[in-house]
ZADO-1210 file (C-alpha; in nm, 4 decimals, padded with zeros to 6 digits):
<atoms>
<atom x="06.8822" y="07.4838" z="-01.3080" code="MET" pos="1"/>
<atom x="06.7846" y="07.5734" z="-00.9959" code="GLN" pos="2"/>
<atom x="06.6832" y="07.3907" z="-00.6604" code="VAL" pos="3"/>
<atom x="06.3611" y="07.4156" z="-00.5852" code="PRO" pos="4"/>
<atom x="06.2319" y="07.4638" z="-00.2293" code="ASN" pos="5"/>
<atom x="05.8973" y="07.4499" z="-00.0303" code="PHE" pos="6"/>
<atom x="05.7893" y="07.7734" z="-00.1387" code="ASN" pos="7"/>
<atom x="05.8021" y="07.6614" z="-00.4789" code="ASN" pos="8"/>
<atom x="05.5598" y="07.3599" z="-00.3681" code="VAL" pos="9"/>
<atom x="05.3198" y="07.6273" z="-00.2014" code="LEU" pos="10"/>
<atom x="05.3485" y="07.7858" z="-00.5881" code="GLU" pos="11"/>
<atom x="05.2367" y="07.4762" z="-00.7446" code="ALA" pos="12"/>
<atom x="04.9581" y="07.4138" z="-00.4886" code="LYS" pos="13"/>
<atom x="04.8219" y="07.7268" z="-00.6551" code="ILE" pos="14"/>
<atom x="04.8913" y="07.6734" z="-01.0034" code="ARG" pos="15"/>
<atom x="04.7066" y="07.3125" z="-00.9973" code="ILE" pos="16"/>
<atom x="04.4566" y="07.3253" z="-00.7562" code="GLU" pos="17"/>
<atom x="04.1300" y="07.3464" z="-01.0081" code="PRO" pos="18"/>
<atom x="04.3315" y="07.0790" z="-01.2222" code="LEU" pos="19"/>
<atom x="04.4179" y="06.7856" z="-01.0031" code="ILE" pos="20"/>
<atom x="04.2047" y="06.5605" z="-00.8052" code="HIS" pos="21"/>
<atom x="04.2527" y="06.5532" z="-00.4072" code="HIS" pos="22"/>
<atom x="04.3181" y="06.1867" z="-00.3859" code="THR" pos="23"/>
<atom x="04.1967" y="06.0021" z="-00.0541" code="THR" pos="24"/>
<atom x="04.3633" y="05.8013" z="00.1963" code="VAL" pos="25"/>
<atom x="04.2729" y="05.4807" z="00.3124" code="HIS" pos="26"/>
<atom x="04.3490" y="05.2240" z="00.5972" code="THR" pos="27"/>
<atom x="04.3076" y="04.8857" z="00.5781" code="SER" pos="28"/>
<atom x="04.3029" y="04.6780" z="00.9255" code="ASN" pos="29"/>
<atom x="04.3916" y="04.3260" z="00.8043" code="ILE" pos="30"/>
<atom x="04.7505" y="04.4720" z="00.6478" code="ILE" pos="31"/>
<atom x="04.8167" y="04.7039" z="00.9630" code="ASN" pos="32"/>
<atom x="04.7858" y="04.3407" z="01.1612" code="GLU" pos="33"/>
<atom x="05.0294" y="04.1855" z="00.9440" code="ILE" pos="34"/>
<atom x="05.2701" y="04.4971" z="00.9396" code="THR" pos="35"/>
<atom x="05.2318" y="04.5347" z="01.2861" code="GLY" pos="36"/>
<atom x="05.1676" y="04.9198" z="01.1873" code="CYS" pos="37"/>
<atom x="04.9683" y="05.1885" z="01.1774" code="SER" pos="38"/>
<atom x="04.9639" y="05.2477" z="00.7550" code="LEU" pos="39"/>
<atom x="04.7665" y="05.5166" z="00.5540" code="PHE" pos="40"/>
<atom x="04.7602" y="05.4765" z="00.2015" code="PHE" pos="41"/>
<atom x="04.7869" y="05.7949" z="00.0025" code="LYS" pos="42"/>
<atom x="04.6146" y="05.6854" z="-00.3124" code="CYS" pos="43"/>
<atom x="04.7934" y="05.8501" z="-00.5915" code="GLU" pos="44"/>
<atom x="04.6472" y="05.5961" z="-00.8124" code="ASN" pos="45"/>
<atom x="04.3495" y="05.7705" z="-00.8107" code="PHE" pos="46"/>
<atom x="04.5036" y="06.0910" z="-00.9543" code="GLN" pos="47"/>
<atom x="04.3732" y="06.2197" z="-01.3046" code="ARG" pos="48"/>
<atom x="04.6344" y="06.0586" z="-01.5906" code="ALA" pos="49"/>
<atom x="04.6230" y="05.7276" z="-01.3082" code="GLY" pos="50"/>
<atom x="04.9923" y="05.8186" z="-01.1297" code="ALA" pos="51"/>
<atom x="05.0887" y="06.1532" z="-00.9090" code="PHE" pos="52"/>
<atom x="05.2641" y="06.1969" z="-01.2208" code="LYS" pos="53"/>
<atom x="04.9930" y="06.4432" z="-01.3302" code="PHE" pos="54"/>
<atom x="05.1234" y="06.6820" z="-01.0106" code="ARG" pos="55"/>
<atom x="05.4585" y="06.7918" z="-01.1592" code="GLY" pos="56"/>
<atom x="05.3583" y="06.7860" z="-01.5075" code="ALA" pos="57"/>
<atom x="05.0434" y="06.9826" z="-01.5116" code="SER" pos="58"/>
<atom x="05.2834" y="07.2511" z="-01.2560" code="ASN" pos="59"/>
<atom x="05.5261" y="07.3017" z="-01.5143" code="ALA" pos="60"/>
<atom x="05.2956" y="07.2946" z="-01.8244" code="VAL" pos="61"/>
<atom x="05.0657" y="07.5466" z="-01.6819" code="PHE" pos="62"/>
<atom x="05.4110" y="07.7679" z="-01.5578" code="ALA" pos="63"/>
<atom x="05.5220" y="07.8293" z="-01.8986" code="LEU" pos="64"/>
<atom x="05.5086" y="08.1638" z="-02.0556" code="SER" pos="65"/>
<atom x="05.2407" y="08.2313" z="-02.3157" code="SER" pos="66"/>
<atom x="05.5216" y="08.2334" z="-02.5676" code="GLU" pos="67"/>
<atom x="05.6838" y="07.8929" z="-02.4391" code="GLU" pos="68"/>
<atom x="05.3456" y="07.7338" z="-02.4364" code="ALA" pos="69"/>
<atom x="05.2618" y="07.7747" z="-02.8167" code="GLU" pos="70"/>
<atom x="05.5963" y="07.5545" z="-02.9098" code="ARG" pos="71"/>
<atom x="05.3869" y="07.3280" z="-02.7015" code="GLY" pos="72"/>
<atom x="05.5696" y="07.0446" z="-02.4954" code="VAL" pos="73"/>
<atom x="05.7818" y="06.7337" z="-02.5341" code="ALA" pos="74"/>
<atom x="05.9409" y="06.4714" z="-02.3330" code="THR" pos="75"/>
<atom x="06.0358" y="06.0799" z="-02.3005" code="HIS" pos="76"/>
<atom x="05.8874" y="05.8503" z="-02.1160" code="SER" pos="77"/>
<atom x="05.7740" y="05.4604" z="-02.1167" code="SER" pos="78"/>
<atom x="05.4388" y="05.5705" z="-01.9008" code="GLY" pos="79"/>
<atom x="05.3411" y="05.7535" z="-01.6411" code="ASN" pos="80"/>
<atom x="05.4876" y="06.0690" z="-01.6976" code="HIS" pos="81"/>
<atom x="05.3943" y="06.0638" z="-02.1030" code="ALA" pos="82"/>
<atom x="05.0468" y="06.0231" z="-02.0152" code="GLN" pos="83"/>
<atom x="05.0411" y="06.3106" z="-01.7026" code="ALA" pos="84"/>
<atom x="05.2415" y="06.5781" z="-01.9907" code="LEU" pos="85"/>
<atom x="05.0264" y="06.4602" z="-02.2602" code="ALA" pos="86"/>
<atom x="04.6863" y="06.5728" z="-02.0313" code="LEU" pos="87"/>
<atom x="04.8444" y="06.8276" z="-01.8959" code="ALA" pos="88"/>
<atom x="04.9373" y="07.0187" z="-02.2695" code="ALA" pos="89"/>
<atom x="04.5527" y="06.9040" z="-02.3371" code="LYS" pos="90"/>
<atom x="04.4518" y="07.0768" z="-02.0981" code="LEU" pos="91"/>
<atom x="04.5902" y="07.3807" z="-02.1789" code="ARG" pos="92"/>
<atom x="04.5497" y="07.3611" z="-02.5586" code="GLY" pos="93"/>
<atom x="04.8870" y="07.3324" z="-02.6751" code="ILE" pos="94"/>
<atom x="05.0612" y="07.0615" z="-02.8802" code="PRO" pos="95"/>
<atom x="05.2768" y="06.7552" z="-02.6745" code="SER" pos="96"/>
<atom x="05.5367" y="06.5008" z="-02.8680" code="TYR" pos="97"/>
<atom x="05.6228" y="06.1988" z="-02.6261" code="VAL" pos="98"/>
<atom x="05.8892" y="05.9494" z="-02.7006" code="VAL" pos="99"/>
<atom x="05.8596" y="05.6083" z="-02.6368" code="MET" pos="100"/>
<atom x="06.0448" y="05.2837" z="-02.6183" code="PRO" pos="101"/>
<atom x="05.8841" y="05.0436" z="-02.8677" code="ASN" pos="102"/>
<atom x="05.8331" y="04.7974" z="-02.6088" code="ASN" pos="103"/>
<atom x="05.6332" y="05.0280" z="-02.4260" code="SER" pos="104"/>
<atom x="05.2962" y="04.8640" z="-02.2358" code="LYS" pos="105"/>
<atom x="05.0213" y="04.9029" z="-02.4706" code="LYS" pos="106"/>
<atom x="04.7897" y="05.0346" z="-02.1903" code="VAL" pos="107"/>
<atom x="05.0037" y="05.3179" z="-02.1440" code="LYS" pos="108"/>
<atom x="05.0747" y="05.3810" z="-02.5312" code="ILE" pos="109"/>
<atom x="04.6546" y="05.3812" z="-02.6005" code="ASP" pos="110"/>
<atom x="04.6297" y="05.5979" z="-02.2422" code="ALA" pos="111"/>
<atom x="04.9172" y="05.8578" z="-02.4226" code="VAL" pos="112"/>
<atom x="04.7307" y="05.9066" z="-02.7443" code="GLN" pos="113"/>
<atom x="04.3620" y="05.9356" z="-02.5869" code="SER" pos="114"/>
<atom x="04.4915" y="06.2448" z="-02.4689" code="TYR" pos="115"/>
<atom x="04.6378" y="06.3423" z="-02.8017" code="GLY" pos="116"/>
<atom x="04.9843" y="06.3789" z="-02.7621" code="ALA" pos="117"/>
<atom x="05.1969" y="06.2899" z="-03.1116" code="LYS" pos="118"/>
<atom x="05.4036" y="05.9411" z="-03.0042" code="ILE" pos="119"/>
<atom x="05.7666" y="05.8864" z="-03.1378" code="ILE" pos="120"/>
<atom x="05.9134" y="05.5314" z="-03.0715" code="PHE" pos="121"/>
<atom x="06.2266" y="05.4369" z="-03.0434" code="CYS" pos="122"/>
<atom x="06.4661" y="05.1587" z="-02.9164" code="GLU" pos="123"/>
<atom x="06.4282" y="05.0969" z="-02.5461" code="PRO" pos="124"/>
<atom x="06.7789" y="05.2823" z="-02.4293" code="THR" pos="125"/>
<atom x="06.8581" y="05.6069" z="-02.2894" code="LEU" pos="126"/>
<atom x="07.0902" y="05.7120" z="-02.5664" code="ALA" pos="127"/>
<atom x="06.7845" y="05.6634" z="-02.8166" code="SER" pos="128"/>
<atom x="06.4954" y="05.8198" z="-02.5848" code="ARG" pos="129"/>
<atom x="06.7595" y="06.0789" z="-02.5508" code="GLU" pos="130"/>
<atom x="06.8890" y="06.1049" z="-02.9163" code="GLU" pos="131"/>
<atom x="06.5190" y="06.0789" z="-03.0532" code="THR" pos="132"/>
<atom x="06.3900" y="06.3394" z="-02.7906" code="LEU" pos="133"/>
<atom x="06.6497" y="06.5990" z="-02.9554" code="GLU" pos="134"/>
<atom x="06.5579" y="06.5471" z="-03.2670" code="LYS" pos="135"/>
<atom x="06.1810" y="06.6258" z="-03.2283" code="VAL" pos="136"/>
<atom x="06.2677" y="06.9655" z="-03.0313" code="VAL" pos="137"/>
<atom x="06.5239" y="07.0107" z="-03.2923" code="GLU" pos="138"/>
<atom x="06.2223" y="06.9813" z="-03.4951" code="GLU" pos="139"/>
<atom x="05.9398" y="07.1182" z="-03.3565" code="THR" pos="140"/>
<atom x="06.0852" y="07.3711" z="-03.0950" code="ASN" pos="141"/>
<atom x="05.8897" y="07.2267" z="-02.8125" code="ALA" pos="142"/>
<atom x="05.9801" y="07.3170" z="-02.4887" code="VAL" pos="143"/>
<atom x="06.1588" y="06.9893" z="-02.2914" code="PHE" pos="144"/>
<atom x="05.9709" y="06.8612" z="-01.9472" code="ILE" pos="145"/>
<atom x="06.2265" y="06.6301" z="-01.7839" code="HIS" pos="146"/>
<atom x="06.0020" y="06.3745" z="-01.6406" code="PRO" pos="147"/>
<atom x="06.2118" y="06.4465" z="-01.2747" code="TYR" pos="148"/>
<atom x="06.4700" y="06.6319" z="-01.2884" code="ASN" pos="149"/>
<atom x="06.2589" y="06.9730" z="-01.3665" code="ASN" pos="150"/>
<atom x="06.2201" y="07.2406" z="-01.0913" code="PRO" pos="151"/>
<atom x="05.8257" y="07.2787" z="-01.1861" code="PHE" pos="152"/>
<atom x="05.8363" y="06.8946" z="-01.1643" code="VAL" pos="153"/>
<atom x="05.9514" y="06.8232" z="-00.8345" code="ILE" pos="154"/>
<atom x="05.7246" y="07.1139" z="-00.6640" code="SER" pos="155"/>
<atom x="05.4484" y="06.9771" z="-00.8639" code="GLY" pos="156"/>
<atom x="05.5375" y="06.6787" z="-00.6946" code="GLN" pos="157"/>
<atom x="05.5811" y="06.7647" z="-00.3491" code="GLY" pos="158"/>
<atom x="05.2243" y="06.8415" z="-00.3150" code="THR" pos="159"/>
<atom x="05.1140" y="06.4903" z="-00.2470" code="ALA" pos="160"/>
<atom x="05.2908" y="06.5139" z="00.0704" code="ALA" pos="161"/>
<atom x="05.1558" y="06.8077" z="00.1933" code="LEU" pos="162"/>
<atom x="04.7764" y="06.6765" z="00.1188" code="GLU" pos="163"/>
<atom x="04.9037" y="06.3930" z="00.3218" code="LEU" pos="164"/>
<atom x="05.0051" y="06.5417" z="00.6206" code="ILE" pos="165"/>
<atom x="04.6916" y="06.7446" z="00.6105" code="ASN" pos="166"/>
<atom x="04.4984" y="06.4437" z="00.6022" code="GLN" pos="167"/>
<atom x="04.6461" y="06.2598" z="00.8632" code="ILE" pos="168"/>
<atom x="04.8399" y="06.4309" z="01.1820" code="GLU" pos="169"/>
<atom x="05.1603" y="06.2932" z="01.3264" code="GLN" pos="170"/>
<atom x="05.3238" y="06.0448" z="01.0612" code="LEU" pos="171"/>
<atom x="05.6396" y="05.8924" z="01.2177" code="ASP" pos="172"/>
<atom x="05.7181" y="05.8449" z="00.8450" code="TYR" pos="173"/>
<atom x="05.6397" y="05.8337" z="00.5296" code="ILE" pos="174"/>
<atom x="05.7283" y="05.5657" z="00.2054" code="ILE" pos="175"/>
<atom x="05.7860" y="05.6822" z="-00.1164" code="THR" pos="176"/>
<atom x="05.8695" y="05.4832" z="-00.4067" code="PRO" pos="177"/>
<atom x="06.2197" y="05.6271" z="-00.5551" code="VAL" pos="178"/>
<atom x="06.3051" y="05.5880" z="-00.9506" code="GLY" pos="179"/>
<atom x="06.4576" y="05.9400" z="-01.0593" code="GLY" pos="180"/>
<atom x="06.3276" y="06.0853" z="-00.7600" code="GLY" pos="181"/>
<atom x="06.1142" y="06.3410" z="-00.8534" code="GLY" pos="182"/>
<atom x="05.8563" y="06.1960" z="-00.5847" code="LEU" pos="183"/>
<atom x="06.0818" y="06.1307" z="-00.3198" code="LEU" pos="184"/>
<atom x="06.2769" y="06.4721" z="-00.3308" code="SER" pos="185"/>
<atom x="05.9330" y="06.6946" z="-00.3700" code="GLY" pos="186"/>
<atom x="05.8139" y="06.4632" z="-00.0457" code="THR" pos="187"/>
<atom x="06.1156" y="06.5750" z="00.1158" code="LEU" pos="188"/>
<atom x="06.1123" y="06.9814" z="00.0249" code="LEU" pos="189"/>
<atom x="05.7036" y="06.9528" z="00.2081" code="THR" pos="190"/>
<atom x="05.8545" y="06.7536" z="00.5179" code="ILE" pos="191"/>
<atom x="06.1850" y="06.8574" z="00.5943" code="ASN" pos="192"/>
<atom x="05.9805" y="07.2454" z="00.6715" code="THR" pos="193"/>
<atom x="05.6279" y="07.0865" z="00.7868" code="LEU" pos="194"/>
<atom x="05.6957" y="06.7957" z="00.9753" code="SER" pos="195"/>
<atom x="06.0717" y="06.7962" z="01.0932" code="LYS" pos="196"/>
<atom x="05.9662" y="06.4964" z="01.3097" code="ASN" pos="197"/>
<atom x="05.8301" y="06.2811" z="01.0199" code="THR" pos="198"/>
<atom x="06.0799" y="06.0436" z="00.8435" code="LYS" pos="199"/>
<atom x="06.0995" y="05.9718" z="00.4384" code="VAL" pos="200"/>
<atom x="06.2322" y="05.6874" z="00.3552" code="ILE" pos="201"/>
<atom x="06.2465" y="05.5666" z="-00.0114" code="GLY" pos="202"/>
<atom x="06.1454" y="05.2427" z="-00.1234" code="ALA" pos="203"/>
<atom x="06.3792" y="05.0913" z="-00.4155" code="GLU" pos="204"/>
<atom x="06.3617" y="04.7836" z="-00.6501" code="PRO" pos="205"/>
<atom x="06.6811" y="04.5093" z="-00.5392" code="GLU" pos="206"/>
<atom x="06.7539" y="04.5403" z="-00.9415" code="GLY" pos="207"/>
<atom x="06.7844" y="04.8776" z="-00.9627" code="ALA" pos="208"/>
<atom x="06.9860" y="04.9872" z="-00.6618" code="ASP" pos="209"/>
<atom x="07.1090" y="05.2985" z="-00.8280" code="ASP" pos="210"/>
<atom x="06.9842" y="05.5414" z="-00.5630" code="ALA" pos="211"/>
<atom x="07.0740" y="05.3372" z="-00.2534" code="LYS" pos="212"/>
<atom x="07.4355" y="05.3277" z="-00.4114" code="LYS" pos="213"/>
<atom x="07.4436" y="05.7006" z="-00.5478" code="SER" pos="214"/>
<atom x="07.3637" y="05.7845" z="-00.1298" code="LEU" pos="215"/>
<atom x="07.6202" y="05.5643" z="-00.0041" code="GLN" pos="216"/>
<atom x="07.9286" y="05.6571" z="-00.2916" code="THR" pos="217"/>
<atom x="07.7574" y="06.0558" z="-00.2426" code="GLY" pos="218"/>
<atom x="07.7602" y="06.0601" z="-00.6345" code="ALA" pos="219"/>
<atom x="07.5376" y="05.9916" z="-00.8405" code="ILE" pos="220"/>
<atom x="07.5521" y="05.6303" z="-00.9869" code="VAL" pos="221"/>
<atom x="07.3349" y="05.5573" z="-01.3592" code="PRO" pos="222"/>
<atom x="07.1088" y="05.3017" z="-01.3248" code="SER" pos="223"/>
<atom x="07.2503" y="05.0336" z="-01.5535" code="ILE" pos="224"/>
<atom x="07.0376" y="04.7417" z="-01.7185" code="ASN" pos="225"/>
<atom x="06.8051" y="04.7450" z="-01.4323" code="PRO" pos="226"/>
<atom x="06.5776" y="04.4244" z="-01.3967" code="LYS" pos="227"/>
<atom x="06.2954" y="04.4863" z="-01.1773" code="THR" pos="228"/>
<atom x="05.9070" y="04.3944" z="-01.2458" code="ILE" pos="229"/>
<atom x="05.8927" y="04.7930" z="-01.1424" code="ALA" pos="230"/>
<atom x="05.8664" y="04.9241" z="-01.4478" code="ASP" pos="231"/>
<atom x="05.8185" y="05.2612" z="-01.3403" code="GLY" pos="232"/>
<atom x="06.1630" y="05.2903" z="-01.1120" code="LEU" pos="233"/>
<atom x="06.4081" y="05.1524" z="-01.3784" code="LEU" pos="234"/>
<atom x="06.5863" y="05.5385" z="-01.4195" code="THR" pos="235"/>
<atom x="06.9088" y="05.7034" z="-01.2576" code="SER" pos="236"/>
<atom x="06.8489" y="05.9606" z="-01.0291" code="LEU" pos="237"/>
<atom x="06.8718" y="06.3734" z="-01.1843" code="GLY" pos="238"/>
<atom x="07.1489" y="06.6066" z="-01.0685" code="THR" pos="239"/>
<atom x="06.8229" y="06.8074" z="-00.8985" code="ILE" pos="240"/>
<atom x="06.6761" y="06.5429" z="-00.6819" code="THR" pos="241"/>
<atom x="07.0181" y="06.4260" z="-00.5700" code="PHE" pos="242"/>
<atom x="07.0699" y="06.7064" z="-00.4340" code="GLU" pos="243"/>
<atom x="06.7752" y="06.7187" z="-00.2345" code="ILE" pos="244"/>
<atom x="06.7497" y="06.3625" z="-00.1492" code="ILE" pos="245"/>
<atom x="07.1012" y="06.3123" z="-00.0332" code="LYS" pos="246"/>
<atom x="07.0733" y="06.5974" z="00.2000" code="ASN" pos="247"/>
<atom x="06.6914" y="06.5083" z="00.3281" code="TYR" pos="248"/>
<atom x="06.6044" y="06.1390" z="00.3412" code="VAL" pos="249"/>
<atom x="06.6456" y="05.9167" z="00.6553" code="TYR" pos="250"/>
<atom x="06.7043" y="05.6420" z="00.4246" code="ASP" pos="251"/>
<atom x="06.6800" y="05.4311" z="00.0926" code="ILE" pos="252"/>
<atom x="06.5965" y="05.0996" z="00.1312" code="ILE" pos="253"/>
<atom x="06.5896" y="04.8312" z="-00.1469" code="THR" pos="254"/>
<atom x="06.2898" y="04.5834" z="-00.1847" code="VAL" pos="255"/>
<atom x="06.2736" y="04.2410" z="-00.4022" code="SER" pos="256"/>
<atom x="06.0585" y="04.1809" z="-00.6881" code="ASP" pos="257"/>
<atom x="05.8729" y="03.8804" z="-00.4841" code="GLU" pos="258"/>
<atom x="05.7997" y="04.1413" z="-00.2243" code="ALA" pos="259"/>
<atom x="05.6653" y="04.3965" z="-00.4793" code="ILE" pos="260"/>
<atom x="05.3848" y="04.1217" z="-00.6430" code="ILE" pos="261"/>
<atom x="05.3245" y="03.9651" z="-00.2755" code="LYS" pos="262"/>
<atom x="05.2243" y="04.3692" z="-00.1569" code="ALA" pos="263"/>
<atom x="05.0786" y="04.4251" z="-00.5076" code="MET" pos="264"/>
<atom x="04.8152" y="04.1853" z="-00.4691" code="ARG" pos="265"/>
<atom x="04.7502" y="04.2292" z="-00.0897" code="LEU" pos="266"/>
<atom x="04.6617" y="04.5815" z="-00.1625" code="ILE" pos="267"/>
<atom x="04.4161" y="04.4098" z="-00.4856" code="TRP" pos="268"/>
<atom x="04.2653" y="04.1716" z="-00.2319" code="GLU" pos="269"/>
<atom x="04.2391" y="04.3423" z="00.0789" code="ARG" pos="270"/>
<atom x="04.1888" y="04.6607" z="-00.0207" code="MET" pos="271"/>
<atom x="03.9974" y="04.6233" z="-00.3554" code="LYS" pos="272"/>
<atom x="04.2641" y="04.8726" z="-00.5153" code="ILE" pos="273"/>
<atom x="04.4361" y="04.8839" z="-00.8401" code="ILE" pos="274"/>
<atom x="04.7805" y="04.9256" z="-00.8084" code="VAL" pos="275"/>
<atom x="05.1003" y="04.9060" z="-01.0160" code="GLU" pos="276"/>
<atom x="05.4114" y="04.7241" z="-00.8597" code="PRO" pos="277"/>
<atom x="05.6116" y="05.0414" z="-00.9046" code="SER" pos="278"/>
<atom x="05.3585" y="05.1499" z="-00.6076" code="SER" pos="279"/>
<atom x="05.3154" y="04.8618" z="-00.4099" code="ALA" pos="280"/>
<atom x="05.6658" y="04.8631" z="-00.3121" code="ILE" pos="281"/>
<atom x="05.6124" y="05.0968" z="-00.0226" code="THR" pos="282"/>
<atom x="05.4169" y="04.7714" z="00.1027" code="LEU" pos="283"/>
<atom x="05.6834" y="04.5500" z="00.0269" code="GLY" pos="284"/>
<atom x="05.9326" y="04.7118" z="00.2458" code="LEU" pos="285"/>
<atom x="05.7704" y="04.6692" z="00.5423" code="LEU" pos="286"/>
<atom x="05.6445" y="04.2848" z="00.4439" code="LEU" pos="287"/>
<atom x="06.0404" y="04.2333" z="00.4236" code="GLU" pos="288"/>
<atom x="06.1052" y="04.3771" z="00.7548" code="LYS" pos="289"/>
<atom x="06.4578" y="04.5046" z="00.6823" code="LYS" pos="290"/>
<atom x="06.3904" y="04.7931" z="00.8809" code="ILE" pos="291"/>
<atom x="06.1725" y="04.8016" z="01.2554" code="ASP" pos="292"/>
<atom x="05.8950" y="05.0278" z="01.1855" code="LEU" pos="293"/>
<atom x="05.7014" y="04.8486" z="01.4200" code="LYS" pos="294"/>
<atom x="05.3799" y="05.0217" z="01.6008" code="ASN" pos="295"/>
<atom x="05.4478" y="05.3663" z="01.4105" code="GLN" pos="296"/>
<atom x="05.2331" y="05.5947" z="01.2062" code="ARG" pos="297"/>
<atom x="05.3456" y="05.5561" z="00.8557" code="ILE" pos="298"/>
<atom x="05.2066" y="05.7125" z="00.5215" code="GLY" pos="299"/>
<atom x="05.2621" y="05.5156" z="00.2214" code="LEU" pos="300"/>
<atom x="05.1978" y="05.6958" z="-00.1173" code="ILE" pos="301"/>
<atom x="05.0730" y="05.4739" z="-00.3841" code="LEU" pos="302"/>
<atom x="05.2355" y="05.6483" z="-00.6607" code="SER" pos="303"/>
<atom x="05.0236" y="05.5172" z="-00.9557" code="GLY" pos="304"/>
<atom x="04.7795" y="05.2109" z="-01.0987" code="GLY" pos="305"/>
<atom x="04.8460" y="05.2017" z="-01.4651" code="ASN" pos="306"/>
<atom x="04.8536" y="04.8297" z="-01.4992" code="VAL" pos="307"/>
<atom x="04.8271" y="04.6477" z="-01.8023" code="ASP" pos="308"/>
<atom x="04.5420" y="04.4026" z="-01.6868" code="LEU" pos="309"/>
<atom x="04.6441" y="04.1246" z="-01.9870" code="ASP" pos="310"/>
<atom x="05.0063" y="04.0678" z="-01.8232" code="HIS" pos="311"/>
<atom x="04.9616" y="04.0951" z="-01.4513" code="LEU" pos="312"/>
<atom x="05.2448" y="03.9554" z="-01.2064" code="PRO" pos="313"/>
<atom x="05.0583" y="03.6688" z="-01.1007" code="TRP" pos="314"/>
</atoms>
């Protein structure tokens, strides 16, 4: 698969313009005081389907030819990409098939069903997800839309940073979560072209630190038995996302689950904004102070807000 570039992000912006929410940027004086930084929270938790994933999924779905689209789309996902793809397919009027682990959160299963996707459950292992998906694609002839290792998905995710730097000028840093690397690599395509003085950092859970290890070794290190509360950041990097990340990222910094929960609670209490742990990790990175970013202007991408309200981490 071809590695996308910034022109593809611009194409994605035009394609998904009528479909997405242009999300707001929020600030908090109290959180600025706590961290010693000027923070700008890009609220992708307010995006359609509750996460930034809708940008990439809608770009990939609406980029399909009419012949491809007729076959429908398929993916494997435990949450936000599943919801995003199901909604994008519904908007295009085509079928969608989603392979989900049988331990997926009920809130995410309900959302995927509400958008009209057919859910096929599997065992909660990557091997089972991939095997089940293979069967589904064989039976339905649907087009597989990878959750992150897809040029159209990556380009779509890059539109969040494009909006952010048009909303807030002269950012010293942008921090995004990193799981499979779709959001981080899309952000890098945009920032490396339009705002070269802005450094991009990936925030990764300590218990799922495969991206940091991949960066250190120069080859993709698989995510094996990751343990973190940030359930959206469990996957390994993809071949395309890694190619972009290793060339342009400033750093990947790991964050403890304790700091993630503290940050999530702080955002809920002080900003009255519902975010999931995978979002709160960006603020968690600053609370742990593993890197000195005092007095810097920092954009934090709050990636999503799909939380199971019956099982909050506190």
